[in-house]
Backbone as a printed PyTorch tensor [residue, N CA C, xyz], in Angstrom:
tensor([[[-105.4330,  -94.7740,  152.2730],
         [-104.4120,  -94.7540,  151.0630],
         [-103.4420,  -93.7570,  151.3670]],

        [[-102.2520,  -93.9000,  150.7720],
         [-101.1480,  -93.1600,  150.6730],
         [-100.8210,  -92.8970,  149.3850]],

        [[-100.5250,  -91.4330,  148.7620],
         [-100.0180,  -91.1690,  147.7500],
         [ -98.6130,  -91.1130,  147.6700]],

        [[ -97.8250,  -92.0280,  147.0790],
         [ -96.4200,  -91.7300,  146.7940],
         [ -96.1860,  -90.9900,  145.5220]],

        [[ -95.2860,  -89.8960,  145.8340],
         [ -94.6500,  -89.4490,  144.4840],
         [ -93.4020,  -89.7340,  144.4010]],

        [[ -92.8170,  -90.3440,  143.1770],
         [ -91.7420,  -90.6490,  143.1480],
         [ -91.2210,  -90.0900,  141.9000]],

        [[ -89.6480,  -90.3130,  141.4730],
         [ -89.0070,  -89.8600,  140.2570],
         [ -89.0180,  -90.9810,  139.4470]],

        [[ -89.2940,  -90.8770,  138.1010],
         [ -89.0230,  -91.8880,  137.2100],
         [ -87.4760,  -92.3940,  137.4200]],

        [[ -87.0460,  -93.6120,  137.1950],
         [ -85.7400,  -93.8420,  137.1820],
         [ -85.5430,  -93.6890,  135.9570]],

        [[ -85.8860,  -93.8520,  134.7200],
         [ -85.6970,  -93.7000,  133.5940],
         [ -85.9610,  -92.4100,  132.6490]],

        [[ -87.1160,  -91.7290,  133.1970],
         [ -87.6350,  -90.5970,  132.2160],
         [ -87.1290,  -89.4490,  133.5830]],

        [[ -87.1410,  -89.4770,  134.5030],
         [ -87.1130,  -88.3990,  135.4920],
         [ -88.1590,  -87.5680,  135.6050]],

        [[ -89.1630,  -88.3370,  135.4810],
         [ -90.8590,  -87.5800,  135.5550],
         [ -91.1690,  -87.9380,  136.9430]],

        [[ -92.0580,  -87.0190,  137.6770],
         [ -92.6620,  -87.3730,  138.6100],
         [ -93.8640,  -88.3900,  138.0950]],

        [[ -93.9580,  -89.0990,  139.3900],
         [ -95.0660,  -90.3030,  139.1470],
         [ -95.6430,  -90.2760,  140.7060]],

        [[ -96.9350,  -90.6760,  140.4970],
         [ -97.6540,  -90.8730,  141.7680],
         [ -98.6120,  -92.1150,  141.5980]],

        [[ -98.1350,  -92.7020,  143.1280],
         [ -99.0880,  -94.1500,  142.7880],
         [ -99.5870,  -93.8140,  144.2860]],

        [[-101.1990,  -94.5340,  144.2280],
         [-101.9110,  -94.9080,  145.4540],
         [-101.5860,  -95.9290,  146.1890]],

        [[-101.4440,  -96.2360,  147.3660],
         [-100.7370,  -97.5530,  147.7130],
         [-101.6580,  -97.5430,  149.1310]],

        [[-101.7260,  -99.0740,  149.5200],
         [-102.1640,  -99.0030,  150.9110],
         [-100.7530,  -99.1200,  151.9310]],

        [[-101.0440,  -98.9230,  152.9170],
         [ -99.7620,  -98.5340,  154.0040],
         [-100.3450,  -99.1140,  155.4580]],

        [[ -99.2040,  -98.9640,  156.0080],
         [ -99.4220,  -99.3310,  157.7340],
         [ -98.2270,  -98.2740,  158.1290]],

        [[ -98.8850,  -97.8090,  159.2210],
         [ -98.1690,  -96.5990,  160.0660],
         [ -97.9110,  -97.3190,  161.4470]],

        [[ -96.6290,  -96.7560,  161.7530],
         [ -96.2530,  -96.9150,  162.9730],
         [ -95.9250,  -95.4130,  163.7910]],

        [[ -97.3570,  -95.2610,  164.9680],
         [ -97.0660,  -93.9250,  165.1610],
         [ -95.9590,  -93.7180,  166.0350]],

        [[ -95.5890,  -94.6650,  167.0420],
         [ -94.2730,  -94.2890,  167.7910],
         [ -93.4980,  -93.9590,  167.0950]],

        [[ -93.2810,  -94.4170,  165.8970],
         [ -91.7190,  -94.0570,  165.1020],
         [ -92.4320,  -93.0940,  164.1220]],

        [[ -93.4410,  -92.8790,  164.0440],
         [ -94.0840,  -91.8600,  162.8680],
         [ -93.3990,  -92.7190,  161.6300]],

        [[ -93.7180,  -93.6890,  161.1260],
         [ -93.0890,  -94.4080,  159.9310],
         [ -94.0290,  -94.9870,  159.1940]],

        [[ -94.1500,  -94.7590,  157.7720],
         [ -95.4740,  -95.4590,  157.2120],
         [ -94.3360,  -96.5360,  156.1990]],

        [[ -95.1390,  -97.6710,  156.0290],
         [ -94.6820,  -98.6500,  155.2480],
         [ -95.5020,  -99.2740,  154.5200]],

        [[ -94.8220,  -99.1250,  152.9660],
         [ -95.6970,  -99.7290,  151.9120],
         [ -95.0740, -100.9420,  151.4230]],

        [[ -95.8130, -101.8470,  150.7380],
         [ -95.4500, -103.1160,  150.5680],
         [ -95.4100, -103.2880,  148.7550]],

        [[ -94.2830, -103.6620,  148.0170],
         [ -94.5620, -104.1990,  146.6680],
         [ -94.6080, -105.6180,  146.7560]],

        [[ -95.7930, -105.9620,  145.3580],
         [ -96.0720, -107.2890,  145.0380],
         [ -94.9840, -107.6670,  143.9340]],

        [[ -95.1910, -108.5900,  143.2460],
         [ -94.5390, -109.1910,  142.1140],
         [ -93.0620, -108.9460,  142.4920]],

        [[ -92.4350, -109.2460,  143.7350],
         [ -91.1130, -109.3410,  143.7200],
         [ -90.0780, -108.4130,  143.9180]],

        [[ -90.9710, -107.3860,  144.1150],
         [ -90.4040, -105.9380,  143.9450],
         [ -90.2930, -105.3790,  142.5030]],

        [[ -90.9710, -105.6810,  141.5910],
         [ -90.8100, -105.5880,  140.0680],
         [ -91.7990, -104.5580,  139.5700]],

        [[ -92.1830, -103.6930,  140.5740],
         [ -93.1980, -102.4460,  139.8900],
         [ -92.4780, -101.2500,  140.0740]],

        [[ -93.1260, -100.5660,  139.0870],
         [ -92.5010,  -99.4000,  138.6900],
         [ -92.1470,  -98.4920,  139.7580]],

        [[ -93.2820,  -98.1410,  140.6180],
         [ -93.1600,  -97.3000,  141.9450],
         [ -91.8320,  -97.8270,  142.7920]],

        [[ -91.7620,  -98.8530,  143.0090],
         [ -90.8680,  -99.7770,  143.7500],
         [ -89.7420,  -99.1430,  143.3800]],

        [[ -89.2680,  -99.6760,  142.0820],
         [ -87.7690,  -99.3080,  141.5230],
         [ -87.4130,  -98.3910,  141.2440]],

        [[ -88.9040,  -97.2690,  141.1410],
         [ -88.1720,  -95.5900,  141.3900],
         [ -87.9530,  -95.0430,  142.8690]],

        [[ -88.5740,  -95.5930,  143.6230],
         [ -88.2380,  -95.2620,  145.2140],
         [ -86.9190,  -95.6030,  145.3180]],

        [[ -86.6220,  -97.0820,  145.2380],
         [ -85.1570,  -97.7010,  145.0610],
         [ -84.0210,  -96.7910,  144.5150]],

        [[ -84.3510,  -96.3040,  143.5300],
         [ -83.3990,  -95.9700,  142.3040],
         [ -83.2290,  -94.0710,  142.8980]],

        [[ -84.5800,  -93.4170,  143.6450],
         [ -84.3050,  -92.1770,  144.1450],
         [ -85.0670,  -91.9560,  145.2180]],

        [[ -84.4020,  -92.3320,  146.6140],
         [ -85.3620,  -92.5980,  147.6980],
         [ -85.8730,  -91.4370,  148.3390]],

        [[ -85.4260,  -90.1770,  147.6090],
         [ -86.0020,  -88.8490,  148.2220],
         [ -87.7700,  -88.7140,  147.1880]],

        [[ -88.6310,  -89.2000,  148.3550],
         [ -90.0250,  -89.0550,  147.7850],
         [ -90.6810,  -88.1350,  148.4420]],

        [[ -92.0940,  -87.8620,  148.0670],
         [ -93.0970,  -87.4290,  148.6360],
         [ -94.3820,  -88.0880,  149.2520]],

        [[ -94.7270,  -87.6980,  150.2320],
         [ -96.2120,  -89.0710,  150.6370],
         [ -97.1310,  -87.9160,  150.7970]],

        [[ -98.5100,  -88.2350,  150.8100],
         [ -99.6010,  -87.8900,  151.0870],
         [-100.5230,  -88.4870,  151.4960]],

        [[-100.8700,  -88.3350,  153.1580],
         [-101.7820,  -89.1560,  153.6500],
         [-102.7430,  -88.3450,  154.5070]],

        [[-104.2470,  -88.3190,  153.5150],
         [-105.0910,  -87.4480,  154.1900],
         [-104.6940,  -86.1690,  154.0180]],

        [[-104.5030,  -85.1010,  155.0330],
         [-104.1890,  -83.9490,  154.9390],
         [-102.8810,  -83.7760,  155.5110]],

        [[-102.0780,  -84.8030,  155.4430],
         [-100.6690,  -84.9450,  155.8550],
         [ -99.8370,  -85.0210,  154.5970]],

        [[ -99.0690,  -84.2200,  154.4350],
         [ -98.0850,  -84.2550,  153.0250],
         [ -96.5430,  -84.0960,  153.7360]],

        [[ -95.8420,  -84.5970,  153.3530],
         [ -94.3610,  -84.5660,  153.9600],
         [ -93.1950,  -85.0280,  152.8960]],

        [[ -92.0840,  -84.4950,  152.8940],
         [ -90.6760,  -84.9150,  152.1270],
         [ -90.7870,  -85.9770,  152.8390]],

        [[ -89.8240,  -87.2010,  152.2710],
         [ -89.6120,  -88.4350,  152.9250],
         [ -88.5380,  -89.2110,  152.3170]],

        [[ -87.9110,  -90.0040,  153.2680],
         [ -86.6130,  -90.8290,  152.7670],
         [ -87.1450,  -92.4600,  152.6260]],

        [[ -86.9940,  -92.9280,  151.5180],
         [ -87.3120,  -94.4650,  151.3570],
         [ -86.3710,  -95.3080,  151.4590]],

        [[ -86.8950,  -96.0450,  152.6350],
         [ -85.7160,  -97.2440,  152.8230],
         [ -86.0250,  -98.7470,  152.8670]],

        [[ -85.3420,  -99.4140,  152.5470],
         [ -86.0270, -100.9080,  152.1260],
         [ -86.5410, -101.2150,  154.0500]],

        [[ -87.4540, -101.9170,  154.0830],
         [ -87.6160, -102.2630,  155.1410],
         [ -87.0850, -104.0090,  155.5250]],

        [[ -87.0440, -104.5370,  156.7730],
         [ -86.8170, -105.7030,  157.3800],
         [ -87.6890, -106.4870,  156.8780]],

        [[ -87.2550, -107.7420,  156.4080],
         [ -88.0870, -108.9230,  156.2370],
         [ -89.0600, -109.5330,  157.0890]],

        [[ -88.5220, -109.3600,  158.9440],
         [ -89.5750, -109.2740,  159.4000],
         [ -90.5180, -108.7020,  159.8030]],

        [[ -90.2560, -107.4420,  159.6720],
         [ -91.7150, -106.4340,  159.6250],
         [ -92.4460, -106.7720,  158.1670]],

        [[ -91.9380, -107.3410,  157.1220],
         [ -92.8040, -107.4890,  156.0450],
         [ -94.0800, -108.6420,  156.5390]],

        [[ -92.9280, -110.0050,  157.1620],
         [ -93.7570, -111.0300,  157.8310],
         [ -94.8950, -110.6020,  158.6110]],

        [[ -94.7080, -109.7690,  159.8510],
         [ -95.4100, -109.3670,  160.3480],
         [ -97.0050, -108.5340,  159.8910]],

        [[ -96.4200, -107.8720,  158.7520],
         [ -97.1340, -107.1170,  158.0790],
         [ -98.3480, -107.9740,  157.3550]],

        [[ -97.9070, -109.1350,  156.8490],
         [ -98.5410, -110.2110,  156.0440],
         [ -99.1960, -111.0930,  157.2930]],

        [[ -98.4670, -111.3930,  158.2800],
         [ -99.8070, -112.1960,  159.0160],
         [-100.6050, -111.2660,  159.9300]],

        [[-100.8430, -109.6300,  160.0930],
         [-101.5190, -109.0110,  160.3620],
         [-102.7800, -108.9100,  159.2350]],

        [[-102.4050, -108.8130,  157.9500],
         [-103.2590, -108.8650,  156.6680],
         [-104.1840, -110.0410,  156.9740]],

        [[-103.1980, -111.2890,  157.2030],
         [-104.1920, -112.8540,  156.9530],
         [-104.8990, -112.8180,  158.4750]],

        [[-104.6790, -112.0590,  159.2460],
         [-105.3290, -112.2370,  160.5840],
         [-106.6940, -111.1360,  160.0970]],

        [[-106.6870, -110.3060,  159.4530],
         [-107.9960, -109.5540,  159.2270],
         [-108.4450, -110.2800,  158.3330]],

        [[-107.7690, -110.8060,  156.9820],
         [-108.4810, -111.2760,  155.8060],
         [-108.1350, -112.6970,  155.8760]],

        [[-108.6150, -113.6550,  156.3790],
         [-108.2020, -115.1480,  156.1870],
         [-108.0220, -115.6970,  154.8260]],

        [[-108.5560, -115.2580,  153.9690],
         [-108.7190, -115.5700,  152.2910],
         [-107.3310, -115.0120,  152.0920]],

        [[-106.6370, -114.1640,  152.5030],
         [-105.4510, -113.4790,  151.6130],
         [-104.1210, -114.5320,  151.9130]],

        [[-104.4960, -115.5830,  152.8000],
         [-103.3270, -116.4760,  152.7140],
         [-102.9150, -117.2230,  151.4870]],

        [[-104.2100, -117.8210,  150.7540],
         [-104.3540, -118.0650,  149.6170],
         [-103.5290, -117.4300,  148.5880]],

        [[-104.0610, -116.2020,  148.5700],
         [-103.6330, -114.8580,  147.7230],
         [-102.2470, -115.1550,  147.5130]],

        [[-101.8600, -115.0740,  148.9950],
         [-100.1510, -114.7820,  148.6740],
         [ -99.4690, -115.7070,  148.4160]],

        [[ -99.7240, -116.8440,  148.8190],
         [ -99.2030, -118.0890,  148.1190],
         [ -99.1650, -118.3240,  146.7580]],

        [[-100.6250, -117.7750,  146.1570],
         [-100.7890, -118.2180,  144.6240],
         [ -99.7330, -117.2070,  143.7940]],

        [[ -99.8490, -116.0750,  144.3090],
         [ -98.8650, -114.7360,  143.8220],
         [ -97.5000, -115.0740,  144.0100]],

        [[ -96.9610, -115.9400,  144.6700],
         [ -95.5660, -116.2210,  145.0990],
         [ -95.1390, -117.6390,  144.7940]],

        [[ -96.2430, -118.3880,  144.4980],
         [ -95.8440, -119.8150,  144.1740],
         [ -94.9990, -120.7240,  145.5410]],

        [[ -95.0240, -120.0260,  146.6990],
         [ -94.4690, -120.5000,  148.0040],
         [ -95.6410, -121.1040,  148.5460]],

        [[ -95.1660, -122.3450,  149.4090],
         [ -95.9990, -122.9350,  149.9900],
         [ -96.0530, -121.9630,  151.7660]],

        [[ -97.5780, -121.6100,  151.9430],
         [ -97.5840, -121.0810,  152.9700],
         [ -98.6020, -121.4930,  153.9060]],

        [[ -98.5440, -121.6490,  154.9370],
         [ -99.3410, -122.2270,  155.9320],
         [ -99.8930, -121.6770,  157.2310]],

        [[ -99.0930, -119.7870,  156.9050],
         [ -99.7230, -119.0250,  158.2010],
         [ -98.5670, -119.3320,  159.2600]],

        [[ -97.8810, -119.8980,  159.2310],
         [ -96.8310, -119.9900,  160.4740],
         [ -95.6460, -118.3790,  159.9840]],

        [[ -95.1180, -118.1720,  161.1200],
         [ -94.2420, -117.1840,  160.9540],
         [ -93.1180, -117.7270,  160.3400]],

        [[ -92.5940, -118.7710,  160.2050],
         [ -91.6170, -119.5070,  159.2880],
         [ -91.8200, -119.2400,  158.2900]],

        [[ -93.1450, -119.8800,  157.7130],
         [ -93.6990, -119.7440,  156.0060],
         [ -93.7590, -118.3780,  155.6520]],

        [[ -93.8720, -117.3460,  156.7740],
         [ -94.2840, -115.8300,  156.1700],
         [ -93.1170, -115.0720,  156.1870]],

        [[ -92.0980, -115.3680,  156.7440],
         [ -90.6910, -114.7570,  156.5660],
         [ -90.1360, -115.4770,  155.0900]],

        [[ -90.7250, -116.6330,  154.7350],
         [ -89.7420, -117.2440,  153.5240],
         [ -90.8430, -116.4510,  152.4710]],

        [[ -92.1640, -116.4370,  152.6470],
         [ -92.8800, -115.1090,  151.5150],
         [ -92.4270, -114.0610,  151.5150]],

        [[ -91.6970, -113.2830,  152.5120],
         [ -91.7350, -112.0270,  152.6750],
         [ -90.7660, -111.3000,  151.4180]],

        [[ -89.9060, -112.2490,  151.0310],
         [ -88.9220, -111.9950,  149.7770],
         [ -89.4810, -111.7750,  148.5880]],

        [[ -90.7560, -111.9180,  148.5560],
         [ -91.6960, -111.6650,  147.4980],
         [ -92.5600, -110.2730,  147.7450]],

        [[ -92.4230, -109.9040,  149.0130],
         [ -93.1670, -108.5540,  148.9850],
         [ -92.3740, -107.7370,  149.9190]],

        [[ -91.1650, -106.8690,  149.0510],
         [ -90.2260, -106.1170,  149.5050],
         [ -90.8910, -104.9680,  150.1610]],

        [[ -90.2200, -104.1740,  150.9540],
         [ -91.1630, -103.0850,  151.9750],
         [ -90.3350, -101.9990,  151.6030]],

        [[ -91.0950, -100.6300,  151.8890],
         [ -90.3110,  -99.5050,  151.8610],
         [ -90.9090,  -98.9240,  153.3440]],

        [[ -89.7190,  -98.4570,  154.0710],
         [ -90.2580,  -97.6120,  155.2340],
         [ -89.8920,  -96.0220,  154.8020]],

        [[ -90.9540,  -95.3750,  155.0170],
         [ -90.7270,  -93.9970,  154.4800],
         [ -91.0840,  -93.1040,  155.9380]],

        [[ -89.4340,  -92.3120,  155.8520],
         [ -89.3880,  -91.5390,  157.0330],
         [ -89.2730,  -90.0450,  156.6780]],

        [[ -90.1640,  -89.2800,  157.3820],
         [ -90.2840,  -87.8760,  157.1240],
         [ -88.4260,  -87.4050,  157.1660]],

        [[ -88.3780,  -86.3790,  156.2030],
         [ -87.0770,  -85.9890,  155.9110],
         [ -86.8190,  -85.2580,  157.5160]],

        [[ -88.2120,  -84.4880,  158.0170],
         [ -87.8680,  -83.8640,  159.1760],
         [ -87.1800,  -84.6460,  160.6570]],

        [[ -88.0300,  -85.9680,  160.4690],
         [ -87.4090,  -86.5780,  161.6220],
         [ -86.3200,  -87.1250,  161.4790]],

        [[ -85.7400,  -87.7180,  159.8240],
         [ -84.7540,  -88.1340,  159.3690],
         [ -83.3610,  -87.2340,  160.2750]],

        [[ -83.9270,  -85.8120,  159.8720],
         [ -82.5290,  -84.6200,  160.3450],
         [ -82.6200,  -84.1880,  161.4870]],

        [[ -83.4950,  -84.9070,  162.4050],
         [ -83.9760,  -84.8430,  163.6870],
         [ -84.4080,  -83.2750,  164.1600]],

        [[ -85.3180,  -83.2670,  163.4150],
         [ -86.2340,  -81.6530,  163.3880],
         [ -87.4560,  -82.1800,  164.1470]]])
């Protein structure tokens, strides 16, 4: 689990949300996906103010949250389905999209699960 610290888009208060994530060690980027078409508070807060704070285990850092590409979401969905084939039905039910597990159907499904790539501020600044 990753703890994502955001600033409330309406209240300005700090919010902390535990999220599942994927990590690309080559790019040192963490990716989180939102459900419900991105209508989750944490996602909308991070989009409104992309300066976030991330905690993963003992690692903690300031980051910039940037929208992830749909192709990356489709690949993440494919990996989730590979690990847990029952997830295919769950994703289809939550999105009302016909999903057969093909990359084409997962690309269509991806719009219902927008993602954010979390880049360390040090990496963004070239440090």
